[in-house]
C-alpha positions as protocol buffer text, in pm:
chain_id: "A"
residue {
  index: 1
  type: MET
  ca { x: 7549 y: 11030 z: -1830 }
}
residue {
  index: 2
  type: PRO
  ca { x: 7369 y: 10696 z: -1795 }
}
residue {
  index: 3
  type: VAL
  ca { x: 7271 y: 10558 z: -1457 }
}
residue {
  index: 4
  type: PRO
  ca { x: 7525 y: 10294 z: -1346 }
}
residue {
  index: 5
  type: PRO
  ca { x: 7390 y: 9937 z: -1335 }
}
residue {
  index: 6
  type: GLY
  ca { x: 7218 y: 9859 z: -1008 }
}
residue {
  index: 7
  type: MET
  ca { x: 7176 y: 10224 z: -909 }
}
residue {
  index: 8
  type: PRO
  ca { x: 6828 y: 10371 z: -858 }
}
residue {
  index: 9
  type: GLU
  ca { x: 6689 y: 10612 z: -1117 }
}
residue {
  index: 10
  type: SER
  ca { x: 6721 y: 10896 z: -866 }
}
residue {
  index: 11
  type: TRP
  ca { x: 7098 y: 10869 z: -907 }
}
residue {
  index: 12
  type: ASP
  ca { x: 7056 y: 11079 z: -1220 }
}
residue {
  index: 13
  type: ASP
  ca { x: 6794 y: 11319 z: -1072 }
}
residue {
  index: 14
  type: HIS
  ca { x: 7019 y: 11623 z: -1093 }
}
residue {
  index: 15
  type: HIS
  ca { x: 6975 y: 11613 z: -1473 }
}
residue {
  index: 16
  type: VAL
  ca { x: 6593 y: 11619 z: -1449 }
}
residue {
  index: 17
  type: SER
  ca { x: 6368 y: 11923 z: -1449 }
}
residue {
  index: 18
  type: PRO
  ca { x: 6179 y: 12016 z: -1131 }
}
residue {
  index: 19
  type: ALA
  ca { x: 5850 y: 11936 z: -1308 }
}
residue {
  index: 20
  type: THR
  ca { x: 5972 y: 11587 z: -1393 }
}
residue {
  index: 21
  type: ARG
  ca { x: 6094 y: 11538 z: -1037 }
}
residue {
  index: 22
  type: GLU
  ca { x: 5751 y: 11644 z: -905 }
}
residue {
  index: 23
  type: GLN
  ca { x: 5574 y: 11406 z: -1145 }
}
residue {
  index: 24
  type: ARG
  ca { x: 5798 y: 11120 z: -1029 }
}
residue {
  index: 25
  type: LYS
  ca { x: 5702 y: 11195 z: -667 }
}
residue {
  index: 26
  type: ILE
  ca { x: 5333 y: 11194 z: -762 }
}
residue {
  index: 27
  type: THR
  ca { x: 5372 y: 10861 z: -942 }
}
residue {
  index: 28
  type: ALA
  ca { x: 5558 y: 10710 z: -645 }
}
residue {
  index: 29
  type: ALA
  ca { x: 5290 y: 10834 z: -403 }
}
residue {
  index: 30
  type: ARG
  ca { x: 5015 y: 10682 z: -619 }
}
residue {
  index: 31
  type: ARG
  ca { x: 5196 y: 10347 z: -625 }
}
residue {
  index: 32
  type: ALA
  ca { x: 5250 y: 10353 z: -249 }
}
residue {
  index: 33
  type: ILE
  ca { x: 4882 y: 10431 z: -190 }
}
residue {
  index: 34
  type: ASP
  ca { x: 4777 y: 10149 z: -421 }
}
residue {
  index: 35
  type: VAL
  ca { x: 5000 y: 9896 z: -246 }
}
residue {
  index: 36
  type: ALA
  ca { x: 4895 y: 10012 z: 100 }
}
residue {
  index: 37
  type: LEU
  ca { x: 4524 y: 10000 z: 11 }
}
residue {
  index: 38
  type: GLN
  ca { x: 4554 y: 9654 z: -141 }
}
residue {
  index: 39
  type: THR
  ca { x: 4742 y: 9534 z: 166 }
}
residue {
  index: 40
  type: ARG
  ca { x: 4494 y: 9676 z: 417 }
}
residue {
  index: 41
  type: PHE
  ca { x: 4166 y: 9636 z: 232 }
}
residue {
  index: 42
  type: LEU
  ca { x: 4238 y: 9380 z: -43 }
}
residue {
  index: 43
  type: TRP
  ca { x: 3987 y: 9537 z: -282 }
}
residue {
  index: 44
  type: ILE
  ca { x: 3949 y: 9891 z: -408 }
}
residue {
  index: 45
  type: SER
  ca { x: 3658 y: 10006 z: -625 }
}
residue {
  index: 46
  type: PRO
  ca { x: 3731 y: 10130 z: -976 }
}
residue {
  index: 47
  type: GLU
  ca { x: 3603 y: 10474 z: -872 }
}
residue {
  index: 48
  type: LYS
  ca { x: 3853 y: 10498 z: -585 }
}
residue {
  index: 49
  type: ARG
  ca { x: 4134 y: 10375 z: -809 }
}
residue {
  index: 50
  type: GLU
  ca { x: 4041 y: 10645 z: -1059 }
}
residue {
  index: 51
  type: ALA
  ca { x: 4046 y: 10912 z: -786 }
}
residue {
  index: 52
  type: ILE
  ca { x: 4400 y: 10807 z: -696 }
}
residue {
  index: 53
  type: ALA
  ca { x: 4515 y: 10776 z: -1057 }
}
residue {
  index: 54
  type: THR
  ca { x: 4393 y: 11123 z: -1151 }
}
residue {
  index: 55
  type: CYS
  ca { x: 4503 y: 11314 z: -842 }
}
residue {
  index: 56
  type: GLU
  ca { x: 4784 y: 11554 z: -933 }
}
residue {
  index: 57
  type: ASP
  ca { x: 4817 y: 11712 z: -587 }
}
residue {
  index: 58
  type: LEU
  ca { x: 5120 y: 11567 z: -409 }
}
residue {
  index: 59
  type: GLU
  ca { x: 5007 y: 11707 z: -74 }
}
residue {
  index: 60
  type: VAL
  ca { x: 4669 y: 11531 z: -102 }
}
residue {
  index: 61
  type: LEU
  ca { x: 4837 y: 11206 z: -203 }
}
residue {
  index: 62
  type: GLN
  ca { x: 5069 y: 11229 z: 97 }
}
residue {
  index: 63
  type: GLN
  ca { x: 4773 y: 11295 z: 328 }
}
residue {
  index: 64
  type: TRP
  ca { x: 4593 y: 10990 z: 190 }
}
residue {
  index: 65
  type: LEU
  ca { x: 4903 y: 10777 z: 239 }
}
residue {
  index: 66
  type: ILE
  ca { x: 4929 y: 10880 z: 604 }
}
residue {
  index: 67
  type: ARG
  ca { x: 4555 y: 10836 z: 663 }
}
residue {
  index: 68
  type: ILE
  ca { x: 4565 y: 10480 z: 528 }
}
residue {
  index: 69
  type: LEU
  ca { x: 4729 y: 10388 z: 858 }
}
residue {
  index: 70
  type: THR
  ca { x: 4431 y: 10500 z: 1067 }
}
residue {
  index: 71
  type: VAL
  ca { x: 4111 y: 10461 z: 865 }
}
residue {
  index: 72
  type: ASP
  ca { x: 3885 y: 10158 z: 898 }
}
residue {
  index: 73
  type: THR
  ca { x: 3743 y: 10174 z: 545 }
}
residue {
  index: 74
  type: VAL
  ca { x: 3849 y: 10298 z: 204 }
}
residue {
  index: 75
  type: GLU
  ca { x: 3555 y: 10540 z: 208 }
}
residue {
  index: 76
  type: GLU
  ca { x: 3695 y: 10704 z: 523 }
}
residue {
  index: 77
  type: LEU
  ca { x: 4019 y: 10768 z: 341 }
}
residue {
  index: 78
  type: PHE
  ca { x: 3845 y: 10992 z: 89 }
}
residue {
  index: 79
  type: ALA
  ca { x: 3613 y: 11165 z: 336 }
}
residue {
  index: 80
  type: GLU
  ca { x: 3698 y: 11522 z: 427 }
}
residue {
  index: 81
  type: PRO
  ca { x: 3868 y: 11530 z: 768 }
}
residue {
  index: 82
  type: GLY
  ca { x: 3683 y: 11731 z: 1022 }
}
Protein backbone atom coordinates (compact mmCIF):
# COMPACT_ATOMS: atom_id res chain seq x y z
CA MET A 1 0.00 0.00 0.00
CA PRO A 2 1.57 3.33 -1.01
CA VAL A 3 1.99 6.15 1.47
CA PRO A 4 -0.81 8.72 1.00
CA PRO A 5 0.33 12.10 -0.38
CA GLY A 6 1.54 14.42 2.35
CA MET A 7 2.00 11.64 4.91
CA PRO A 8 5.45 10.94 6.38
CA GLU A 9 7.30 7.80 5.32
CA SER A 10 6.77 6.34 8.79
CA TRP A 11 3.09 6.00 7.92
CA ASP A 12 4.05 2.79 6.14
CA ASP A 13 6.56 1.59 8.79
CA HIS A 14 4.52 -1.46 9.75
CA HIS A 15 5.48 -3.00 6.38
CA VAL A 16 9.22 -2.54 7.01
CA SER A 17 11.61 -5.01 8.61
CA PRO A 18 13.07 -4.23 12.05
CA ALA A 19 16.53 -3.94 10.45
CA THR A 20 15.27 -1.34 7.99
CA ARG A 21 13.54 0.54 10.80
CA GLU A 22 16.81 0.54 12.81
CA GLN A 23 18.76 1.80 9.79
CA ARG A 24 16.25 4.62 9.30
CA LYS A 25 16.73 5.64 12.94
CA ILE A 26 20.51 5.64 12.47
CA THR A 27 20.20 7.77 9.33
CA ALA A 28 17.87 10.22 11.10
CA ALA A 29 20.25 10.48 14.08
CA ARG A 30 23.19 11.18 11.76
CA ARG A 31 21.24 13.93 10.01
CA ALA A 32 20.19 15.48 13.32
CA ILE A 33 23.79 15.45 14.57
CA ASP A 34 25.01 17.05 11.35
CA VAL A 35 22.43 19.84 11.53
CA ALA A 36 23.04 20.44 15.24
CA LEU A 37 26.83 20.56 14.77
CA GLN A 38 26.57 22.94 11.83
CA THR A 39 24.22 25.15 13.82
CA ARG A 40 26.40 25.27 16.94
CA PHE A 41 29.88 25.16 15.46
CA LEU A 42 29.42 26.15 11.78
CA TRP A 43 32.32 23.97 10.63
CA ILE A 44 33.05 20.30 11.15
CA SER A 45 36.28 18.63 10.05
CA PRO A 46 36.11 15.90 7.42
CA GLU A 47 37.40 13.43 10.03
CA LYS A 48 34.55 14.21 12.42
CA ARG A 49 32.02 14.01 9.59
CA GLU A 50 33.43 10.61 8.69
CA ALA A 51 33.13 9.43 12.31
CA ILE A 52 29.45 10.38 12.27
CA ALA A 53 28.80 8.94 8.81
CA THR A 54 30.31 5.57 9.66
CA CYS A 55 28.89 5.11 13.15
CA GLU A 56 26.36 2.27 13.14
CA ASP A 57 25.63 2.34 16.89
CA LEU A 58 22.31 4.10 17.50
CA GLU A 59 23.03 4.45 21.22
CA VAL A 60 26.33 6.26 20.53
CA LEU A 61 24.64 8.53 17.99
CA GLN A 62 21.94 9.40 20.52
CA GLN A 63 24.57 10.14 23.17
CA TRP A 64 26.39 12.45 20.75
CA LEU A 65 23.16 14.23 19.91
CA ILE A 66 22.44 14.89 23.58
CA ARG A 67 26.03 15.94 24.29
CA ILE A 68 25.95 18.51 21.48
CA LEU A 69 23.81 20.61 23.82
CA THR A 70 26.52 20.85 26.48
CA VAL A 71 29.95 20.65 24.84
CA ASP A 72 31.99 23.74 24.01
CA THR A 73 33.89 22.20 21.08
CA VAL A 74 33.38 19.48 18.51
CA GLU A 75 36.41 17.65 19.94
CA GLU A 76 34.67 17.43 23.33
CA LEU A 77 31.75 15.71 21.67
CA PHE A 78 33.93 12.79 20.63
CA ALA A 79 35.97 12.59 23.84
CA GLU A 80 35.18 9.72 26.17
CA PRO A 81 33.03 10.97 29.05
CA GLY A 82 34.60 10.49 32.39
